[in-house]
C-alpha positions in Angstrom: 2.4 -15.0 -14.1 3.0 -17.5 -11.2 6.8 -17.0 -11.2 6.3 -13.2 -11.3 3.9 -13.3 -8.4 6.3 -15.3 -6.3 9.0 -12.7 -7.0 6.6 -9.8 -6.2 5.3 -11.4 -3.0 8.9 -12.1 -1.8 9.7 -8.4 -2.3 6.7 -7.3 -0.3 7.3 -9.9 2.4 10.8 -8.6 2.9 10.0 -4.9 2.8 6.8 -4.9 4.9 8.1 -7.3 7.5 11.2 -5.2 7.9 9.0 -2.1 8.5 7.1 -4.1 11.1 10.4 -5.0 12.8 11.6 -1.4 12.7 8.4 0.2 14.0 7.3 -2.4 16.6 10.6 -4.0 17.6 9.4 -7.6 17.0 11.6 -10.4 15.8 11.9 -10.7 12.0 10.2 -14.1 11.9 7.3 -12.9 14.0 6.9 -9.8 11.8 6.8 -12.0 8.7 4.2 -14.3 10.3 2.0 -11.3 11.3 2.1 -10.0 7.8 1.6 -13.4 6.1 -1.5 -14.2 8.2 -3.2 -10.8 7.7 -6.1 -9.7 5.6 -3.7 -7.3 3.9 -1.6 -10.1 2.7 -4.7 -12.0 1.4 -5.7 -8.9 -0.5 -2.1 -8.6 -1.9 -2.2 -12.2 -3.2 -5.6 -11.6 -4.9 -4.6 -11.2 -8.5 -7.9 -9.4 -9.3 -7.1 -6.6 -6.9 -3.8 -5.8 -8.8 -2.2 -4.4 -5.7 1.4 -5.2 -6.8 1.9 -1.6 -8.0 1.3 -0.3 -4.5 4.4 0.9 -2.7 5.6 -1.2 0.2 4.8 1.8 2.4 1.2 1.7 1.2 1.0 -2.0 1.9 2.5 -1.4 5.4 -0.1 1.3 6.0 -2.9 -1.1 5.1 -1.4 -3.7 7.4 -1.1 -1.2 10.2 -4.7 0.0 9.7 -5.8 -3.6 9.8 -4.0 -4.0 13.2 -5.6 -0.9 14.6 -9.1 -1.0 13.1 -9.5 -4.6 12.0 -9.8 -3.7 8.3 -7.0 -2.8 5.9 -9.5 -0.8 3.8 -9.3 1.9 6.5 -5.8 2.7 5.4 -5.1 6.4 4.9 -3.1 5.3 1.8 -6.2 3.9 0.2 -8.5 6.7 1.4 -6.1 9.4 -0.1 -6.3 7.6 -3.4 -10.1 7.5 -3.3 -10.3 11.2 -2.2 -7.9 12.2 -5.0 -10.0 10.3 -7.6 -13.2 12.0 -6.3 -11.6 15.4 -6.6 -10.4 14.6 -10.2 -13.9 13.6 -11.1 -15.4 16.7 -9.6 -12.9 18.9 -11.4 -13.8 17.2 -14.8 -17.5 17.8 -14.1 -17.0 21.4 -13.1 -14.7 22.0 -16.1 -17.4 20.5 -18.4 -20.1 22.7 -16.8 -18.0 25.9 -17.2 -17.3 25.1 -20.9 -20.9 24.4 -21.5 -21.9 27.7 -19.8 -19.3 29.6 -22.0 -20.8 28.1 -25.1 -24.4 29.1 -24.1 
């Protein structure tokens, strides 16, 4: 797993730091440093969070939310996922209630 993690992290390091360069016009090394010393990166390296299936755009959105609000968890990317899961859960509950009502 360690070799895979190194490969995965190098992919995100390249993609996210390039997004930082493109959007904010900072030097590539500075962009990489900003990303590597962020809470977002710490979360990305936490194996228990399993964030390696997030798109680089999602990780960048988390990093940007962290820069603006101080917390990567304020990312719209994450909140959309939470909202979508809540809607799916509510839909399952309502479907179950409708089926129960039809049987009664």
